[in-house]
C-alpha positions as CSV (number, residue, x, y, z in Angstrom):
1,X,3.2,44.7,-51.2
2,X,2.1,43.4,-54.6
3,X,1.9,46.7,-56.1
4,X,6.1,47.1,-55.4
5,X,6.4,44.3,-57.6
6,X,7.0,44.0,-61.2
7,X,7.0,41.7,-64.4
8,X,10.2,40.7,-67.0
9,X,10.0,38.5,-69.6
10,X,13.1,36.7,-71.4
11,X,14.8,34.1,-72.7
12,X,17.4,31.8,-70.1
13,X,20.8,32.8,-71.4
14,X,22.9,30.4,-69.1
15,X,22.8,29.3,-65.4
16,X,25.1,30.3,-63.4
17,X,24.4,28.7,-60.0
18,X,21.6,25.7,-59.4
19,X,20.8,24.4,-55.8
20,X,19.4,21.0,-56.5
21,X,18.5,20.5,-53.0
22,X,15.5,23.3,-53.2
23,X,15.9,24.3,-56.9
24,X,17.1,28.1,-56.2
25,X,19.0,29.5,-59.1
26,X,21.1,32.3,-60.4
27,X,20.6,32.8,-63.9
28,X,21.5,34.9,-66.7
29,X,18.2,36.5,-68.7
30,X,18.4,38.0,-72.5
31,X,15.2,40.5,-71.9
32,X,13.2,41.5,-75.0
33,X,14.7,44.6,-75.1
34,X,18.1,43.2,-76.2
35,X,19.7,43.9,-72.6
36,X,20.8,40.9,-70.3
37,X,20.5,40.7,-66.7
38,X,21.1,38.0,-63.7
39,X,17.8,36.8,-62.0
40,X,17.7,34.5,-58.9
41,X,14.7,32.8,-57.6
42,X,13.7,29.2,-57.1
43,X,13.8,27.9,-61.0
44,X,14.5,24.0,-60.5
45,X,16.2,22.5,-63.7
46,X,17.1,25.5,-65.0
47,X,17.8,24.9,-68.6
48,X,18.8,27.6,-71.1
49,X,16.4,28.4,-74.0
50,X,13.1,28.3,-72.2
51,X,11.4,31.3,-72.1
52,X,10.6,33.0,-68.2
53,X,7.8,35.6,-66.9
54,X,9.6,36.6,-63.5
55,X,7.5,38.9,-61.0
56,X,9.9,40.6,-58.5
57,X,12.2,43.3,-57.3
58,X,15.3,44.4,-58.4
59,X,17.8,44.2,-55.9
60,X,21.5,45.2,-55.8
61,X,23.9,42.4,-54.1
62,X,26.9,43.8,-52.6
63,X,29.4,41.4,-54.1
64,X,27.2,40.7,-57.5
65,X,25.9,44.3,-58.5
66,X,22.2,44.8,-60.1
67,X,20.0,41.6,-60.0
68,X,16.5,41.0,-60.4
69,X,14.8,38.8,-56.9
70,X,12.1,36.4,-58.7
71,X,9.3,35.7,-56.0
72,X,7.0,33.5,-59.0
73,X,8.3,32.1,-62.3
74,X,6.6,31.1,-65.1
75,X,8.0,29.1,-67.4
76,X,7.3,27.9,-71.2
77,X,9.7,25.5,-73.2
78,X,11.4,26.9,-75.7
79,X,9.6,28.2,-79.2
80,X,12.1,29.2,-81.6
81,X,14.9,27.4,-83.1
82,X,17.9,29.1,-81.5
83,X,16.0,28.6,-78.1
84,X,15.0,25.0,-79.2
85,X,19.1,24.5,-80.1
86,X,20.2,25.9,-76.5
87,X,17.9,23.7,-74.7
88,X,18.9,20.4,-76.5
89,X,22.4,21.3,-76.4
90,X,22.0,21.5,-72.7
91,X,22.2,18.1,-71.9
92,X,18.4,17.9,-70.8
93,X,17.7,14.8,-72.3
94,X,20.0,12.1,-72.2
95,X,22.0,11.4,-74.9
96,X,22.0,14.4,-77.1
97,X,24.6,17.3,-77.5
98,X,25.3,19.8,-79.7
99,X,25.9,17.9,-83.1
100,X,22.6,15.8,-82.4
101,X,20.4,18.9,-81.2
102,X,21.6,20.8,-84.3
103,X,20.9,17.9,-87.0
104,X,17.0,17.6,-84.3
105,X,16.3,21.1,-85.2
106,X,17.8,21.4,-89.0
107,X,15.1,18.2,-89.3
108,X,11.9,19.2,-87.6
109,X,12.3,23.3,-86.7
110,X,10.0,24.6,-84.1
111,X,8.5,20.9,-84.2
112,X,11.0,19.3,-82.8
113,X,9.0,18.2,-79.7
114,X,6.1,17.2,-81.3
115,X,7.7,14.9,-83.3
116,X,9.8,13.5,-80.4
117,X,6.4,12.8,-78.2
118,X,4.3,11.9,-81.0
119,X,6.2,10.5,-83.8
120,X,9.6,9.0,-82.6
121,X,9.6,6.9,-85.8
122,X,10.7,9.8,-87.4
123,X,13.9,10.2,-85.7
124,X,14.8,6.4,-86.5
125,X,15.1,7.6,-90.1
126,X,17.8,9.9,-89.7
127,X,21.7,8.8,-89.5
128,X,22.9,7.8,-86.1
129,X,19.6,7.2,-84.4
130,X,18.2,3.9,-83.6
131,X,14.6,3.0,-82.8
132,X,16.0,2.1,-79.2
133,X,17.2,5.5,-79.1
134,X,14.6,7.4,-80.3
135,X,12.2,6.0,-78.0
136,X,14.7,6.7,-75.2
137,X,14.6,10.5,-76.4
138,X,10.8,10.2,-76.2
139,X,10.4,8.7,-72.5
140,X,13.2,11.1,-71.8
141,X,11.4,14.2,-73.1
142,X,7.9,12.6,-71.3
143,X,10.1,12.5,-68.3
144,X,11.2,16.0,-68.6
145,X,8.0,17.6,-68.9
146,X,6.6,15.8,-66.2
147,X,9.1,16.5,-63.7
148,X,8.8,20.5,-64.9
149,X,5.2,20.3,-63.8
150,X,5.7,18.8,-60.6
151,X,8.8,20.8,-60.1
152,X,6.9,23.9,-60.6
153,X,3.8,22.9,-58.0
154,X,6.4,21.7,-55.4
155,X,8.7,24.6,-56.3
156,X,6.4,27.2,-54.2
157,X,7.0,25.2,-51.2
158,X,10.3,24.6,-51.2
159,X,10.3,21.0,-52.5
160,X,12.2,20.8,-55.1
161,X,14.5,17.7,-57.2
162,X,14.6,14.9,-54.3
163,X,11.1,14.7,-53.8
164,X,9.8,14.9,-57.6
165,X,12.1,12.1,-58.6
166,X,11.0,9.9,-55.7
167,X,7.3,11.1,-56.9
168,X,7.5,10.5,-60.8
169,X,9.3,7.2,-59.7
170,X,6.5,6.1,-57.4
171,X,3.4,7.8,-60.0
172,X,5.0,7.9,-62.9
173,X,2.8,10.6,-64.7
174,X,-0.1,10.3,-62.1
175,X,2.4,12.1,-59.8
176,X,1.1,16.1,-59.7
177,X,-2.4,14.5,-59.6
178,X,-2.2,12.4,-56.6
179,X,-0.3,15.2,-54.8
180,X,-3.1,17.5,-55.7
181,X,-6.0,14.9,-54.3
182,X,-3.8,14.0,-51.4
183,X,-0.9,16.0,-50.0
184,X,-0.5,14.8,-46.9
185,X,1.1,11.5,-48.8
186,X,4.2,13.4,-49.0
187,X,4.6,12.9,-45.0
188,X,5.4,8.3,-46.1
189,X,8.5,7.6,-45.0
190,X,9.9,6.9,-49.0
191,X,9.2,10.7,-49.5
192,X,10.1,11.8,-45.9
193,X,8.3,15.4,-46.1
194,X,7.6,17.4,-43.2
195,X,3.7,17.4,-42.0
196,X,4.0,21.2,-41.5
197,X,4.7,21.7,-45.4
198,X,2.4,19.0,-46.7
199,X,-0.3,20.5,-44.6
200,X,0.8,24.1,-46.1
201,X,-0.1,22.4,-49.4
202,X,-3.3,21.0,-48.1
203,X,-4.4,24.5,-46.9
204,X,-3.6,26.2,-50.0
205,X,-5.5,23.7,-51.8
206,X,-9.0,24.7,-49.9
207,X,-8.5,21.7,-47.2
208,X,-10.2,22.9,-43.8
209,X,-8.4,22.9,-40.9
210,X,-11.1,20.3,-39.2
211,X,-11.6,18.2,-42.3
212,X,-11.2,14.6,-41.2
213,X,-8.7,13.8,-44.3
214,X,-6.5,16.6,-42.5
215,X,-6.9,15.2,-39.1
216,X,-7.0,11.7,-40.2
217,X,-3.5,12.7,-42.0
218,X,-1.9,14.1,-39.2
219,X,-3.0,10.8,-36.7
220,X,-1.4,8.7,-39.4
221,X,1.9,10.7,-39.3
222,X,2.2,10.7,-35.8
223,X,2.1,6.7,-35.9
224,X,5.1,7.1,-39.0
225,X,7.1,9.5,-37.2
226,X,7.6,7.8,-34.1
227,X,8.7,4.8,-36.2
228,X,11.5,6.5,-36.6
229,X,12.3,7.3,-32.8
230,X,12.0,3.3,-32.8
231,X,8.4,2.8,-31.1
232,X,6.7,0.1,-33.2
233,X,3.4,1.4,-31.4
234,X,2.5,4.5,-29.1
235,X,-0.5,4.0,-26.7
236,X,-4.1,5.6,-27.7
237,X,-3.4,8.6,-25.4
238,X,0.1,9.6,-25.8
239,X,-1.1,9.6,-30.0
240,X,-4.2,11.6,-28.9
241,X,-2.5,14.2,-27.2
242,X,0.8,14.2,-30.0
243,X,-1.3,14.4,-32.7
244,X,-3.6,17.6,-30.9
245,X,-0.6,18.8,-30.7
246,X,0.9,18.9,-34.2
247,X,-2.7,19.8,-35.8
248,X,-3.5,22.2,-33.2
249,X,-6.7,20.7,-32.7
250,X,-8.9,19.7,-29.8
251,X,-8.7,16.2,-28.6
252,X,-12.3,14.9,-29.5
253,X,-11.8,16.0,-32.8
254,X,-8.4,14.0,-32.9
255,X,-10.2,11.2,-31.1
256,X,-13.2,11.1,-33.6
257,X,-10.4,10.8,-36.7
258,X,-8.6,7.8,-34.5
259,X,-11.7,5.8,-34.2
260,X,-12.5,6.3,-38.0
261,X,-9.4,5.0,-38.8
262,X,-9.3,2.3,-36.7
263,X,-12.7,1.1,-37.5
264,X,-11.6,0.7,-41.5
265,X,-8.3,-1.3,-40.0
266,X,-6.2,1.5,-41.1
267,X,-4.9,1.7,-37.1
268,X,-4.5,-1.2,-35.1
269,X,-5.7,-1.2,-31.4
270,X,-4.8,-3.9,-29.2
271,X,-4.4,-3.5,-25.2
272,X,-1.3,-5.7,-24.4
273,X,1.0,-5.3,-21.5
274,X,-1.1,-2.6,-19.8
275,X,-1.3,-0.2,-22.7
276,X,-4.4,0.6,-25.3
277,X,-1.7,0.2,-27.9
278,X,-2.3,1.4,-31.5
279,X,-0.5,0.3,-34.4
280,X,-0.1,1.2,-38.2
281,X,-2.0,-1.9,-39.8
282,X,1.7,-3.2,-41.3
283,X,3.4,-2.9,-38.3
284,X,0.6,-4.7,-36.1
285,X,1.0,-7.7,-38.7
286,X,4.8,-7.6,-39.1
287,X,4.9,-8.1,-35.0
288,X,2.3,-10.7,-34.9
289,X,3.8,-13.0,-37.6
290,X,7.0,-12.1,-35.9
291,X,6.0,-13.7,-33.0
292,X,3.8,-16.7,-34.4
293,X,6.9,-17.8,-36.7
294,X,9.3,-18.0,-33.9
295,X,6.6,-20.1,-31.6
296,X,6.4,-22.5,-34.6
297,X,10.1,-22.9,-35.0
298,X,11.1,-22.9,-31.4
299,X,8.8,-25.8,-30.9
300,X,10.1,-27.7,-34.2
301,X,12.7,-30.3,-34.4
302,X,15.4,-29.7,-36.6
303,X,16.3,-31.7,-39.2
304,X,19.5,-33.6,-40.0
305,X,20.1,-33.9,-36.4
306,X,23.7,-35.8,-35.3
307,X,23.3,-38.6,-32.8
308,X,26.1,-37.2,-30.8
309,X,26.6,-33.9,-31.5
310,X,29.6,-32.9,-28.8
311,X,31.6,-36.6,-30.3
312,X,31.6,-34.1,-33.3
313,X,32.7,-31.3,-31.7
314,X,35.5,-33.2,-30.2
315,X,37.2,-33.9,-33.3
316,X,36.5,-30.7,-34.6
317,X,38.6,-29.7,-31.5
318,X,41.0,-31.7,-32.5
319,X,41.4,-31.1,-36.0
320,X,41.5,-27.4,-35.6
321,X,43.7,-27.1,-32.7
322,X,40.9,-24.9,-30.7
323,X,39.8,-25.9,-27.5
324,X,36.3,-24.1,-27.1
325,X,35.3,-22.8,-23.3
326,X,32.3,-24.2,-21.8
327,X,30.1,-20.6,-22.7
328,X,31.1,-21.7,-26.4
329,X,30.5,-25.7,-26.6
330,X,26.9,-24.5,-24.9
331,X,26.5,-22.1,-27.7
332,X,27.3,-24.7,-30.5
333,X,25.9,-28.0,-29.7
334,X,22.6,-25.5,-28.7
335,X,22.6,-24.3,-32.3
336,X,23.0,-27.9,-33.3
337,X,20.2,-29.0,-31.4
338,X,17.4,-26.0,-31.8
339,X,16.0,-24.6,-35.2
340,X,16.4,-20.7,-33.5
341,X,19.1,-20.0,-31.3
342,X,20.4,-16.8,-29.8
343,X,24.3,-16.2,-28.8
344,X,25.2,-13.1,-26.9
345,X,28.2,-11.4,-25.3
346,X,30.4,-8.8,-25.7
347,X,33.7,-7.9,-27.1
348,X,36.7,-10.3,-27.2
349,X,34.1,-12.9,-25.5
350,X,34.6,-15.1,-28.7
351,X,31.5,-14.8,-30.7
352,X,33.5,-15.1,-33.8
353,X,34.8,-18.0,-32.6
354,X,31.4,-19.6,-32.1
355,X,30.5,-18.5,-35.4
356,X,33.2,-20.4,-36.9
357,X,33.0,-23.3,-35.1
358,X,28.7,-23.3,-35.7
359,X,29.5,-23.0,-39.2
360,X,31.8,-25.9,-39.5
361,X,29.3,-28.3,-37.4
362,X,26.7,-27.2,-39.9
363,X,29.1,-28.3,-42.4
364,X,29.8,-31.8,-41.0
365,X,26.0,-32.4,-40.2
366,X,25.6,-31.6,-44.5
367,X,23.8,-28.8,-43.8
368,X,24.0,-24.8,-46.2
369,X,24.4,-22.2,-44.4
370,X,24.2,-18.3,-45.3
371,X,26.0,-15.7,-43.4
372,X,24.4,-12.2,-43.1
373,X,24.6,-8.5,-41.4
374,X,22.7,-5.7,-41.0
375,X,25.0,-3.6,-43.2
376,X,27.9,-4.1,-45.5
377,X,30.9,-3.0,-43.2
378,X,29.5,-5.7,-40.7
379,X,29.0,-8.4,-43.5
380,X,33.0,-7.8,-44.7
381,X,34.2,-8.1,-41.6
382,X,31.9,-11.3,-40.6
383,X,33.2,-12.7,-44.1
384,X,37.2,-11.7,-43.5
385,X,36.6,-13.2,-39.8
386,X,34.9,-16.5,-40.7
387,X,36.8,-16.9,-43.9
388,X,33.3,-17.5,-45.8
389,X,31.4,-15.4,-48.1
390,X,28.7,-12.9,-45.8
391,X,25.9,-10.5,-47.3
392,X,23.9,-8.0,-46.0
393,X,20.5,-9.1,-45.1
394,X,18.9,-6.7,-47.7
395,X,21.2,-8.3,-50.5
396,X,20.7,-12.0,-49.0
397,X,16.4,-11.3,-49.6
398,X,16.9,-9.6,-52.3
399,X,15.7,-5.9,-51.6
400,X,13.9,-4.1,-54.6
401,X,11.3,-1.4,-55.4
402,X,8.1,-2.9,-56.1
403,X,4.8,-0.3,-56.9
404,X,6.5,2.3,-55.6
405,X,7.6,0.5,-52.2
406,X,10.9,-1.5,-51.1
407,X,10.2,-5.4,-51.2
408,X,11.9,-8.4,-51.1
409,X,12.4,-11.0,-53.7
410,X,12.8,-13.3,-51.2
411,X,9.5,-13.9,-48.9
412,X,7.1,-17.0,-48.4
413,X,6.7,-17.9,-51.9
414,X,10.0,-18.0,-53.2
415,X,12.4,-18.4,-49.9
416,X,16.0,-18.3,-49.4
417,X,17.7,-21.9,-50.9
418,X,20.1,-22.9,-47.8
419,X,19.2,-24.8,-44.8
420,X,20.9,-22.4,-42.0
421,X,21.1,-19.0,-41.4
422,X,23.8,-17.0,-39.2
423,X,22.9,-13.2,-38.3
424,X,25.6,-11.5,-36.9
425,X,25.1,-7.4,-35.1
426,X,21.4,-8.6,-34.1
427,X,21.0,-5.5,-32.4
428,X,21.2,-4.2,-35.2
429,X,18.0,-5.9,-36.9
430,X,15.0,-3.5,-36.5
431,X,10.9,-5.3,-36.6
432,X,10.5,-5.0,-40.5
433,X,13.9,-6.3,-41.3
434,X,13.6,-9.5,-38.8
435,X,10.1,-9.8,-39.9
436,X,11.1,-10.1,-43.6
437,X,13.8,-12.4,-42.5
438,X,11.7,-14.8,-40.9
439,X,9.2,-15.1,-44.1
440,X,11.9,-15.7,-46.7
441,X,13.3,-18.6,-44.4
442,X,12.2,-22.2,-46.0
443,X,10.6,-24.8,-43.8
444,X,13.2,-26.5,-41.0
445,X,15.7,-23.9,-41.6
446,X,17.9,-23.2,-38.9
447,X,18.6,-19.7,-37.6
448,X,21.0,-18.6,-35.3
449,X,21.1,-14.9,-34.4
450,X,24.5,-13.2,-32.8
451,X,24.7,-9.8,-31.0
452,X,25.8,-7.7,-27.9
453,X,22.9,-7.1,-26.2
454,X,24.1,-3.8,-24.3
455,X,24.5,-2.1,-27.8
456,X,22.1,0.8,-28.8
457,X,19.3,-0.8,-30.4
458,X,18.0,-0.5,-34.2
459,X,17.5,2.7,-35.5
460,X,14.2,1.4,-36.9
461,X,11.2,0.3,-34.9
462,X,11.3,-2.0,-32.4
463,X,13.9,-3.3,-30.0
464,X,14.1,-7.5,-31.7
465,X,17.3,-8.8,-29.4
466,X,16.5,-7.3,-26.5
467,X,12.7,-8.9,-26.6
468,X,13.3,-12.1,-28.0
469,X,16.1,-12.5,-25.3
470,X,14.2,-10.6,-22.4
471,X,10.9,-13.5,-23.3
472,X,12.7,-16.2,-22.2
473,X,11.4,-17.8,-25.0
474,X,14.2,-18.7,-27.2
475,X,17.0,-20.6,-26.1
476,X,20.0,-18.8,-25.8
477,X,23.6,-18.9,-24.4
478,X,25.5,-15.8,-23.1
479,X,29.1,-15.7,-23.4
480,X,31.1,-13.7,-20.7
481,X,34.9,-15.3,-20.7
482,X,36.9,-12.9,-22.3
483,X,40.3,-14.3,-23.5
484,X,43.9,-13.5,-22.8
485,X,44.3,-12.1,-25.9
486,X,41.7,-9.3,-25.7
487,X,42.1,-9.0,-21.7
488,X,45.2,-7.2,-22.5
489,X,43.2,-4.4,-24.8
490,X,42.5,-1.4,-22.5
491,X,39.3,-1.2,-25.1
492,X,38.1,-4.6,-24.0
493,X,38.5,-3.5,-20.6
494,X,36.8,-0.4,-21.1
495,X,33.9,-1.8,-22.5
496,X,33.3,-4.5,-19.8
497,X,34.3,-1.4,-16.8
498,X,31.3,0.6,-18.4
499,X,28.7,-2.2,-18.8
500,X,29.1,-3.0,-15.0
501,X,28.6,0.7,-14.4
502,X,32.5,1.4,-13.7
503,X,34.0,4.4,-15.2
504,X,36.9,3.0,-17.2
505,X,41.1,4.4,-16.1
506,X,42.7,4.9,-18.9
507,X,46.4,4.9,-18.2
508,X,48.1,7.3,-21.3
509,X,50.8,5.1,-21.4
510,X,52.6,4.5,-24.8
511,X,52.3,0.6,-25.1
512,X,48.3,0.9,-24.3
513,X,45.2,1.0,-26.5
514,X,42.8,3.3,-24.8
515,X,43.7,7.1,-24.0
516,X,41.8,10.3,-22.8
517,X,42.3,13.1,-24.1
518,X,40.8,16.4,-22.3
519,X,39.6,19.4,-23.5
520,X,38.4,22.3,-21.8
521,X,36.1,23.7,-24.7
522,X,34.3,22.6,-27.9
523,X,36.4,24.8,-29.7
524,X,39.7,23.0,-27.8
525,X,38.0,19.4,-29.1
526,X,37.7,20.5,-32.3
527,X,40.7,21.4,-33.0
528,X,42.6,18.6,-30.9
529,X,40.1,16.6,-33.4
530,X,41.3,18.0,-36.5
531,X,45.2,17.3,-35.4
532,X,44.9,14.1,-34.7
533,X,43.1,12.8,-38.0
534,X,45.3,15.2,-40.1
535,X,48.8,14.8,-38.6
536,X,49.3,13.1,-35.3
537,X,47.8,9.6,-35.5
538,X,49.2,9.4,-39.6
539,X,52.8,10.6,-38.3
540,X,53.0,9.1,-35.0
541,X,51.3,5.5,-35.0
542,X,51.5,5.1,-39.1
543,X,47.6,5.2,-39.0
544,X,46.6,6.8,-42.0
545,X,43.4,9.6,-42.2
546,X,40.7,6.8,-44.1
547,X,41.7,3.9,-41.5
548,X,41.1,6.6,-38.7
549,X,36.6,7.0,-37.8
550,X,35.2,10.1,-36.1
551,X,32.5,9.4,-33.8
552,X,30.0,11.9,-32.0
553,X,26.6,11.4,-30.0
554,X,25.1,14.4,-32.2
555,X,24.5,16.5,-35.3
556,X,24.8,19.5,-33.3
557,X,27.7,21.8,-31.9
558,X,31.4,21.8,-32.9
559,X,31.6,18.5,-32.0
560,X,28.9,17.3,-33.9
561,X,28.9,15.7,-36.6
562,X,27.8,18.6,-39.2
563,X,30.5,20.8,-37.8
564,X,33.1,18.4,-37.5
565,X,32.6,16.9,-41.2
566,X,33.2,20.8,-42.7
567,X,36.5,20.8,-40.4
568,X,38.1,17.7,-41.7
569,X,36.3,18.1,-45.3
570,X,38.7,21.0,-45.2
571,X,41.8,19.3,-43.1
572,X,41.5,15.8,-44.9
573,X,40.4,16.8,-48.5
574,X,40.7,20.3,-49.2
575,X,40.2,22.1,-52.7
576,X,42.7,21.5,-55.3
577,X,42.4,22.5,-58.9
578,X,42.1,18.9,-60.1
579,X,39.6,18.3,-57.8
580,X,36.0,18.5,-59.2
581,X,33.2,19.6,-56.4
582,X,29.4,19.8,-56.7
583,X,27.8,22.4,-54.2
584,X,24.8,21.6,-52.6
585,X,22.5,23.3,-50.1
586,X,24.3,21.9,-47.2
587,X,28.0,21.6,-48.6
588,X,30.2,20.6,-51.1
589,X,30.7,17.0,-52.6
590,X,34.4,16.7,-53.7
591,X,36.4,14.2,-55.0
592,X,38.0,11.9,-52.6
593,X,35.4,12.5,-49.9
594,X,34.3,10.1,-47.6
595,X,30.4,9.7,-47.8
596,X,27.4,7.9,-46.5
597,X,24.1,6.7,-47.6
598,X,21.7,7.8,-45.4
599,X,18.1,6.5,-47.1
600,X,17.6,3.0,-48.2
601,X,17.6,2.7,-52.1
602,X,16.5,-0.1,-53.2
603,X,16.9,0.4,-57.1
604,X,20.0,2.5,-57.1
605,X,22.2,0.1,-59.8
606,X,25.5,-0.9,-58.6
607,X,28.7,-2.8,-60.6
608,X,31.5,-5.6,-58.5
609,X,34.7,-5.4,-60.4
610,X,34.1,-8.9,-61.8
611,X,31.4,-7.5,-63.7
612,X,28.3,-8.5,-61.4
613,X,25.2,-6.0,-61.6
614,X,22.6,-5.3,-58.7
615,X,20.6,-2.9,-57.0
616,X,20.5,-1.6,-53.4
617,X,22.6,1.1,-51.7
618,X,21.4,1.0,-47.5
619,X,21.3,3.5,-44.9
620,X,24.6,3.5,-43.4
621,X,26.8,2.4,-46.3
622,X,30.0,4.5,-46.5
623,X,31.9,5.1,-50.1
624,X,34.1,7.6,-51.5
625,X,33.7,9.9,-54.5
626,X,35.9,8.7,-57.2
627,X,34.8,11.1,-60.0
628,X,32.4,14.0,-60.5
629,X,31.0,14.6,-63.9
630,X,29.0,16.8,-65.6
631,X,27.4,19.6,-63.2
632,X,23.9,21.0,-62.3
633,X,20.5,18.6,-62.8
634,X,22.9,16.2,-65.1
635,X,25.9,16.1,-62.5
636,X,26.9,12.7,-62.0
637,X,28.9,11.7,-59.0
638,X,30.8,7.7,-58.9
639,X,30.6,6.2,-55.5
640,X,32.9,3.2,-54.5
641,X,31.3,1.1,-51.8
642,X,33.5,-1.7,-50.7
643,X,33.3,-3.6,-53.4
644,X,31.0,-2.3,-55.6
645,X,30.7,1.1,-57.8
646,X,27.3,3.4,-57.7
647,X,26.8,5.9,-59.6
648,X,24.3,9.2,-58.4
649,X,22.7,11.1,-60.4
650,X,22.2,15.3,-58.7
651,X,18.9,14.5,-57.6
652,X,20.0,11.5,-55.4
653,X,22.3,13.6,-53.4
654,X,20.3,14.2,-50.8
655,X,20.7,10.8,-49.8
656,X,24.3,11.4,-49.1
657,X,26.1,13.1,-46.4
658,X,29.7,13.7,-45.8
659,X,31.5,10.7,-43.3
660,X,34.4,11.5,-42.0
661,X,32.5,12.1,-38.5
662,X,28.9,9.9,-37.8
663,X,27.1,9.4,-35.1
664,X,27.6,6.5,-32.6
665,X,24.0,5.0,-34.0
666,X,24.9,5.0,-37.8
667,X,28.6,3.5,-36.7
668,X,26.8,0.0,-35.1
669,X,27.6,-2.7,-37.1
670,X,31.0,-1.6,-38.2
671,X,34.7,-1.5,-36.9
672,X,37.6,0.7,-37.4
673,X,41.2,0.7,-36.9
674,X,41.1,3.7,-35.0
675,X,38.0,5.4,-33.2
676,X,38.4,8.8,-32.3
677,X,35.2,9.7,-29.8
678,X,34.3,13.6,-29.2
679,X,32.7,13.9,-26.0
680,X,32.0,17.0,-25.4
681,X,28.7,19.5,-25.3
682,X,26.8,16.4,-25.6
683,X,23.2,16.8,-25.0
684,X,21.4,15.5,-21.9
685,X,19.5,12.6,-23.7
686,X,22.7,11.3,-25.3
687,X,24.6,10.8,-22.0
688,X,23.9,7.3,-21.8
689,X,25.7,3.9,-21.0
690,X,24.5,2.9,-24.6
691,X,25.8,5.2,-26.6
692,X,29.2,5.3,-24.9
693,X,29.5,1.6,-24.8
694,X,28.8,1.3,-28.5
695,X,31.1,3.9,-29.4
696,X,34.2,1.9,-27.5
697,X,33.1,-0.9,-28.8
698,X,34.1,-0.2,-32.4
699,X,37.5,0.4,-32.1
700,X,39.8,-2.4,-33.1
701,X,42.9,-1.3,-32.9
702,X,42.8,2.2,-31.0
703,X,40.9,4.5,-29.0
704,X,41.2,8.5,-28.3
705,X,38.1,9.8,-26.2
706,X,39.0,13.3,-26.6
707,X,36.4,15.4,-24.2
708,X,35.4,16.2,-20.9
709,X,35.8,13.3,-18.3
710,X,32.5,14.3,-16.2
711,X,30.7,13.4,-18.9
712,X,32.5,10.2,-19.5
713,X,31.3,9.4,-16.0
714,X,27.8,10.8,-16.2
715,X,27.1,8.6,-19.6
716,X,28.9,5.8,-17.6
717,X,26.4,5.6,-14.8
718,X,23.2,6.3,-16.5
719,X,21.5,3.1,-17.7
720,X,18.2,4.5,-18.1
721,X,17.4,3.0,-21.7
722,X,14.7,5.1,-23.5
723,X,11.5,3.0,-23.6
724,X,10.5,1.7,-26.6
725,X,7.0,0.3,-27.3
726,X,6.7,-2.9,-28.4
727,X,4.7,-5.7,-28.3
728,X,7.2,-8.6,-29.1
729,X,7.9,-10.0,-26.2
730,X,4.2,-9.8,-24.6
731,X,3.3,-11.9,-27.3
732,X,6.0,-14.4,-27.3
733,X,5.2,-14.6,-23.4
734,X,1.3,-14.5,-24.0
735,X,-0.1,-15.3,-26.9
736,X,-0.2,-19.0,-28.5
């Protein structure tokens, strides 16, 4: 109770621990009576020198002794020369160390903050400080002050550094006032705050439970939330019911809010395929424009057609010594004859050979061709197999941040400079990315789309490849013949057996490339996975640990990504005195760890080996930590992603996860020398044929399934696809 609380005041002497995700800190505070104490509480970006007024209780920690547990903290910038020196020396301002801090305090005393903010030209008169650096210090202090105000507000709701940084990047100095006007904007995709936390802020700010602002925000949140579940729209009834449960509100009130959003055009309604569909406006536009553009491309006669493409293909066969099978010939000739063409097939059916042939044929026709794939690893593999440059779709379209939101430099007014584009791994491409690709194509550009229709659909909204195929409107070829070399692979045979609904047989002979190792319990399975990665595969099969990828359908449980990543980190990259570490709320990052980006970041800079500078690291990109420098809010992690290196400030570490183990969904588009698939304690919703097939087809040389054979059998025979609400197929068939 409040009468049990007490207030203490003092100067922050040092920061003992800081959790950058939630702002929790352990600090030493010099009290006004000359004593010092340890205090704990939410103090994001705790900086030596600042003054604290804390309301809380004295507690005794069993290991660390007496502590002051602060429930509320009021913070003040330093106002004495000693405190200012401590604050400036802490690294809070980029480019200011102890020596510069001393000179600044000596020159300006307690007026130093005002001078930096209001008269930066006075700094430029000091030796070693240029006019450019003076302005940089002004901007850095301005950013720090804005960040502190935002952190103080959001920290009350356990929303600390990562969200604050994204808000400042999007709204600048207006970030706090924008949030106070509309807390529900925090739930937008690029900020990613759960509705319950935004709702708590709104309620504290006095927004009534039945306020139309709140109810409409709940409806919009349900539509955005379901985008992450793959839905492009929601049927009206399902949207009202989901929003009613989210808001704890009656259906009539929700329905009135939805009608208001429909009337203003923020939500678009249309009846299609028997559903009263409700779309976010942007998704409706993307779906409709995608269907319209595809219909126009299918009707167009491509430029630079050759009189006798079959003769040209026969000539290519003679020169290369390759004889294409009937399906491959049909695919290559179809790509030559049509403006847009689909090629599908399972593993070992020659999709890559067909891509190489199309690339060569387009070259003979005088066409400039770009190769692209959804992920960095898929693009790298495409480049190696085709012996031609390939890039991610995001990089090809020159992804960037514009007005605080993701955008692409290449679009209708600034199209790609190419005659043809070939995209591999199309099953991973969601509706927004496919729309952006189509928008960036110049007139008369050819488009060849290659993929495997049996793989899982995209993580984002839509099921583009499936709807293009099932519409029957896009000319297509499916490759079905398994070539002799691939037919010798137990991995390939298992994948095709799974597609036929047959449980694959594993011989476990020494010369096979696919094994099933039974485990009786999750504990036994986890121990087996760890042994395989740490010793058995490296020692017995010569496959180093960094060429092994552990896959699992789920995040949870002993054989989920969270537990396995901790286990494998300790086994493969244990703590060492020479290895720097960085502690977060969710675990430890250590030099040499394998990590994965889990959120698109369009403006994170990277540098390639040849000195090229670019921007953009995307969901699913996997890298390795090369270095960790500094600590607390000023820490920087250097991470290598294939051919480029990026520096991550502490504020962006919430966008990273360990990647010794990853979900099957995250592995799409990648191929690994060895895959260990953990199939124990799999949630029923993930026991599907698509999950199993996608996992198996990630293995290039070796597949080891660890787990329960009964679960494997259940997954093979569960071919019920999860329904996704998308109107692309309907629009291609029914709209003109």
